[in-house]
Each structure stands twice: as C-alpha cells, then as structure tokens.
C-alpha positions as CSV (number, residue, x, y, z in Angstrom):
1,X,-17.5,23.4,-52.6
2,X,-17.9,20.5,-50.2
3,X,-14.1,19.9,-50.3
4,X,-13.4,23.6,-49.6
5,X,-15.9,23.4,-46.7
6,X,-14.1,20.4,-45.3
7,X,-10.8,22.2,-45.5
8,X,-12.3,25.3,-43.7
9,X,-13.7,23.0,-41.0
10,X,-10.3,21.4,-40.4
11,X,-8.7,24.8,-40.2
12,X,-11.1,25.6,-37.5
13,X,-10.3,22.4,-35.6
14,X,-6.6,23.3,-35.9
15,X,-7.2,26.7,-34.3
16,X,-9.2,25.2,-31.5
17,X,-6.6,22.5,-30.7
18,X,-3.7,25.1,-30.9
19,X,-5.5,27.0,-28.1
20,X,-5.9,23.8,-26.1
21,X,-2.1,23.2,-26.5
22,X,-1.4,26.7,-25.2
23,X,-3.7,26.1,-22.2
24,X,-2.0,22.8,-21.4
25,X,1.4,24.6,-21.5
26,X,0.1,27.2,-19.0
27,X,-1.2,24.4,-16.7
28,X,2.2,22.6,-16.9
29,X,4.0,25.8,-15.9
30,X,1.5,26.3,-13.0
31,X,2.2,22.7,-11.8
32,X,5.9,23.4,-12.0
33,X,5.5,26.6,-10.0
34,X,7.3,28.7,-12.6
35,X,7.8,32.3,-11.3
36,X,5.7,35.0,-12.8
37,X,8.7,36.8,-14.2
38,X,10.2,33.7,-15.8
39,X,10.6,34.1,-19.6
40,X,9.4,30.5,-20.2
41,X,5.8,31.8,-19.8
42,X,6.2,33.3,-23.3
43,X,8.1,30.3,-24.8
44,X,6.6,27.4,-26.8
45,X,7.0,24.1,-25.0
46,X,8.1,21.4,-27.4
47,X,7.6,17.7,-26.3
48,X,10.9,15.8,-26.5
49,X,9.3,12.4,-26.9
50,X,6.0,10.8,-28.0
51,X,3.6,8.7,-26.1
52,X,4.6,5.1,-26.7
53,X,2.4,2.1,-26.1
54,X,4.0,-0.7,-24.2
55,X,1.4,-3.2,-22.9
56,X,2.0,-4.4,-19.4
57,X,0.3,-7.1,-17.4
58,X,-1.4,-6.1,-14.1
59,X,-1.5,-8.5,-11.2
60,X,-4.5,-7.4,-9.1
61,X,-3.4,-9.2,-5.9
62,X,0.1,-7.8,-6.0
63,X,-1.1,-4.3,-6.9
64,X,-3.5,-4.3,-3.9
65,X,-0.9,-5.7,-1.5
66,X,1.5,-2.9,-2.6
67,X,-1.1,-0.3,-2.1
68,X,-2.1,-1.5,1.3
69,X,1.5,-1.2,2.3
70,X,2.4,2.1,0.6
71,X,-0.6,4.3,0.5
72,X,-0.3,7.2,3.0
73,X,-4.0,7.0,3.9
74,X,-3.7,3.4,5.3
75,X,-0.4,4.3,7.0
76,X,-2.1,7.2,8.8
77,X,-5.2,5.1,9.6
78,X,-3.1,2.3,11.2
79,X,-1.0,4.8,13.1
80,X,-4.2,6.4,14.5
81,X,-5.4,2.9,15.5
82,X,-2.2,2.2,17.4
83,X,-2.6,5.6,19.2
84,X,-6.1,4.7,20.1
85,X,-5.1,1.2,21.4
86,X,-2.4,2.8,23.6
87,X,-4.9,5.3,25.0
88,X,-7.3,2.5,25.7
89,X,-4.6,0.6,27.5
90,X,-3.7,3.6,29.7
91,X,-7.4,4.3,30.4
92,X,-8.0,0.6,31.3
93,X,-5.1,0.7,33.8
94,X,-6.5,3.9,35.3
95,X,-9.8,2.1,36.1
96,X,-8.2,-0.9,37.8
97,X,-7.1,-1.3,41.4
98,X,-3.5,-0.5,42.2
99,X,-0.9,-2.4,44.3
100,X,2.6,-1.0,44.6
101,X,5.7,-2.4,46.4
102,X,8.3,0.0,47.9
103,X,11.6,-1.1,49.4
104,X,14.6,0.9,50.7
105,X,18.0,0.1,52.2
106,X,20.4,2.6,53.9
107,X,23.0,2.7,56.7
108,X,21.7,3.7,60.1
109,X,23.0,4.0,63.7
110,X,21.6,2.1,66.6
111,X,19.5,-1.1,66.8
112,X,15.8,-1.0,66.2
113,X,13.3,-3.6,65.1
114,X,9.7,-2.5,64.5
115,X,6.6,-3.6,62.5
116,X,4.0,-1.1,61.5
117,X,0.5,-2.0,60.2
118,X,-2.0,0.6,59.2
119,X,-5.4,-0.8,58.3
120,X,-7.0,2.4,57.2
121,X,-5.9,6.0,57.6
122,X,-7.8,8.3,55.2
123,X,-6.8,9.8,52.9
124,X,-3.7,7.6,52.9
125,X,-4.4,4.1,51.4
126,X,-4.0,1.1,53.7
127,X,-0.2,0.4,54.2
128,X,1.7,-2.5,55.6
129,X,5.4,-2.0,56.2
130,X,8.2,-3.7,58.1
131,X,11.3,-1.9,59.2
132,X,14.4,-3.5,60.8
133,X,17.7,-2.1,61.9
134,X,20.5,-4.6,62.1
135,X,23.2,-4.5,64.7
136,X,25.8,-3.6,62.1
137,X,24.0,-0.3,61.3
138,X,22.1,-1.3,58.2
139,X,18.5,-0.2,57.8
140,X,16.0,-1.7,55.3
141,X,12.3,-1.2,54.8
142,X,9.6,-2.9,52.6
143,X,6.1,-1.6,52.0
144,X,3.0,-2.5,49.9
145,X,0.3,0.0,49.0
146,X,-3.1,-0.9,47.7
147,X,-5.2,1.8,46.0
148,X,-8.7,2.0,44.8
149,X,-10.8,5.1,44.1
150,X,-14.3,4.9,45.5
151,X,-16.9,4.9,42.6
152,X,-14.1,5.5,40.1
153,X,-16.7,7.0,37.6
154,X,-14.3,9.3,35.8
155,X,-11.8,6.5,35.1
156,X,-14.5,4.2,33.9
157,X,-15.9,6.9,31.6
158,X,-12.4,7.6,30.2
159,X,-12.0,3.9,29.6
160,X,-15.3,3.6,27.8
161,X,-14.4,6.6,25.6
162,X,-11.0,5.2,24.8
163,X,-12.6,1.8,23.9
164,X,-15.1,3.5,21.5
165,X,-12.3,5.5,19.9
166,X,-10.3,2.3,19.4
167,X,-13.3,0.6,17.8
168,X,-13.8,3.7,15.5
169,X,-10.1,3.4,14.6
170,X,-10.5,-0.3,13.6
171,X,-13.6,0.6,11.5
172,X,-11.7,3.5,9.9
173,X,-8.8,1.1,8.9
174,X,-11.3,-1.3,7.3
175,X,-13.0,1.5,5.4
176,X,-9.7,2.9,4.1
177,X,-8.5,-0.6,3.1
178,X,-11.8,-1.2,1.2
179,X,-11.5,2.2,-0.6
180,X,-7.9,1.4,-1.6
181,X,-8.9,-2.0,-2.9
182,X,-11.6,-0.5,-5.1
183,X,-9.3,2.3,-6.2
184,X,-6.6,-0.1,-7.3
185,X,-9.0,-2.5,-9.0
186,X,-10.6,0.4,-10.9
187,X,-7.1,1.7,-12.0
188,X,-5.9,-1.8,-13.0
189,X,-9.1,-2.5,-14.9
190,X,-8.6,0.8,-16.8
191,X,-5.0,-0.3,-17.8
192,X,-6.3,-3.7,-19.1
193,X,-9.2,-2.1,-21.0
194,X,-6.9,0.7,-22.3
195,X,-4.6,-1.9,-23.9
196,X,-7.5,-3.5,-25.7
197,X,-8.7,0.0,-26.8
198,X,-5.3,0.8,-28.3
199,X,-5.3,-2.5,-30.2
200,X,-8.8,-1.8,-31.6
201,X,-7.9,1.8,-32.5
202,X,-4.8,0.7,-34.4
203,X,-6.7,-1.9,-36.3
204,X,-9.3,0.7,-37.3
205,X,-6.5,3.1,-38.5
206,X,-5.0,0.3,-40.7
207,X,-8.4,-0.4,-42.2
208,X,-9.2,3.2,-42.8
209,X,-5.8,3.7,-44.5
210,X,-6.6,0.8,-46.8
211,X,-10.0,2.3,-47.5
212,X,-8.6,5.7,-48.5
213,X,-6.1,4.0,-50.8
214,X,-8.8,2.1,-52.6
215,X,-11.1,5.2,-52.8
216,X,-8.2,7.3,-54.3
217,X,-7.7,4.6,-57.0
218,X,-11.4,4.7,-57.8
219,X,-11.2,8.5,-58.1
220,X,-8.2,8.4,-60.4
221,X,-10.2,6.1,-62.7
222,X,-13.3,8.3,-62.6
223,X,-15.3,5.9,-60.4
224,X,-15.5,8.2,-57.4
225,X,-15.9,11.8,-56.5
226,X,-13.8,14.2,-54.5
227,X,-16.5,14.3,-51.9
228,X,-16.2,10.6,-51.2
229,X,-12.4,10.9,-51.0
230,X,-12.7,13.8,-48.6
231,X,-15.2,11.8,-46.5
232,X,-13.0,8.8,-46.2
233,X,-10.0,11.0,-45.5
234,X,-12.0,12.4,-42.6
235,X,-12.7,8.9,-41.4
236,X,-9.0,8.2,-41.5
237,X,-8.0,11.3,-39.6
238,X,-10.7,10.5,-37.0
239,X,-9.3,7.0,-36.6
240,X,-5.7,8.4,-36.2
241,X,-6.9,10.8,-33.6
242,X,-8.8,8.1,-31.8
243,X,-5.6,6.0,-31.8
244,X,-3.6,8.9,-30.3
245,X,-6.2,9.4,-27.6
246,X,-6.2,5.7,-26.8
247,X,-2.4,5.7,-26.4
248,X,-2.5,8.9,-24.2
249,X,-5.3,7.5,-22.1
250,X,-3.4,4.3,-21.6
251,X,-0.4,6.3,-20.5
252,X,-2.6,8.2,-18.0
253,X,-4.1,4.9,-16.8
254,X,-0.6,3.6,-16.1
255,X,0.2,6.7,-14.1
256,X,-3.1,6.4,-12.2
257,X,-2.3,2.8,-11.3
258,X,1.0,3.8,-9.9
259,X,-0.8,6.6,-7.9
260,X,-3.3,4.1,-6.6
261,X,-0.5,1.7,-5.6
262,X,1.4,4.6,-3.9
263,X,4.5,4.1,-6.1
264,X,4.1,7.1,-8.5
265,X,7.3,8.8,-7.5
266,X,9.4,5.7,-7.7
267,X,7.9,4.8,-11.1
268,X,8.9,8.2,-12.4
269,X,12.4,8.1,-10.8
270,X,11.6,10.7,-8.2
271,X,12.1,10.8,-4.5
272,X,11.1,13.2,-1.7
273,X,14.2,14.9,-0.1
274,X,14.6,15.4,3.6
275,X,15.8,18.7,5.0
C-alpha cells in the first residue's frame, strides 16, 4: 500500500511539472513576441540540448573593469556628467567680465587719420578704437570692447545651479559605479558557489545510487522491505533533481554574470542591428 501511495504521489508530481513546462513554453513564446495567430502556440517545444556544466574561473577585478566600461547605466551617467560640466563652463563664462578685440581692413578713398576714445557712453560699453586711412587708399580699424553687467545676479545664479548639477552628476557616477561593483561581485560569487553546489549535488547522487543498489540486494535476499527500497529510491530521485537544479542554476548564474558585465549579447553570439 505504501508503495502504491508512493507511485500515486509521483504521478501527481509529474502532472504538476508538466503544467510548469507548458507555462514555461508560453513565457518563452511571449519573450519571442510570437504572433497570436502563429501555430507554434499549440506546438510542444522540445529542447535541442541539455544544460551542461562547464566550470569557469571568475576574475573579480576583470569582471568589474569590464562592467564599468560596458554597462549602459555608467555610460549614461558619465555622459550626463560631461553635459553638466559643459553647462557649468558656459555658465562660468557668462558670469565673467568680457573683453573683445575687433579689427577690419578695407580699401577707402581719401586720406584720413583719426583716433576715437569713448570712456563711457551708456548703454554701449567703453570703447577704444583707432582708425587710419593710408595715402594709398587702404583703411584699417582696431577696437577693444570691455563688458560687465552690473550686479550680474542672474549669471551668478545660473553658474551656481550649473555647479550644483555638476556635483550631482559626479555623485551619480560614483553611486552607479558602486552599484555595478556590488552587482558584479554578487553575480561572480553566485557562479563560484554554484560550481561548488553542482559538485556537491553530483557527489550526493553517486552516493544515493550506491545506496539504492545495496538496498535492492538486501531486498532480494529478504533482508529489507519494499517500503525501504521505495524510500531510498525517493532519496535518489530527489538527489538527481537537486543535481539538475544545481546545473540549471549555475547556467543562470553564468548568464546573470554576463548581464552584470554588460556582455550578455556577445556571450550569446548576438548583436544589435542598426537601421
């Protein structure tokens, strides 16, 4: 009776996991943006390969350096900082005094030599110019203009705002860099621990398989019961399932590490096309 109950329980597990497989297939179709009228919605998706375990070493420093160079978040944060620095530079120049030099040269008739000095003629800034007409009909002029807005409160306020925005941009870059470092370290640690988990799960499966072989021999010689055999078979199936989960989790950890480094597309042989 207990053996029959164990079989019924396993049949229930099969029904539950078959429904989980069908749900996973629908999620995959959704991620692939399969049209609603596509017949693949009613087809069974068969995996063409199995999850294989290939242990890989993770260099934390190299992974973090790659992420700080490739992650779109840090690229956007650094671009925002450059924009803020440029805005601050423009605002700082707007708050300063100005001095401009103007010069011109053109043919002219007649002979004229004059010097004009204007100390203050509001609203025109103070101007100093020198004009000379040579005997050969060539005219040239040179002028310097000095400008300063009285009070200049608006320019100073704009400069203060731009400086604060630049400081916020620097802080944002440091925050994003820190988040990326933690993200990469977490993902890399998951890869390392996942490899150890797979090794432990495989060792457990080997031991459970030896255990069931020994228990079956005992049962054949009348030294065990069918209940004990079923119990150890359950332990073996649990160990095998744990091994499969460990391998799948390790594969996911590898993908998450590539995502944290910003190299997920390249790792999967994909590239974004440009239109």
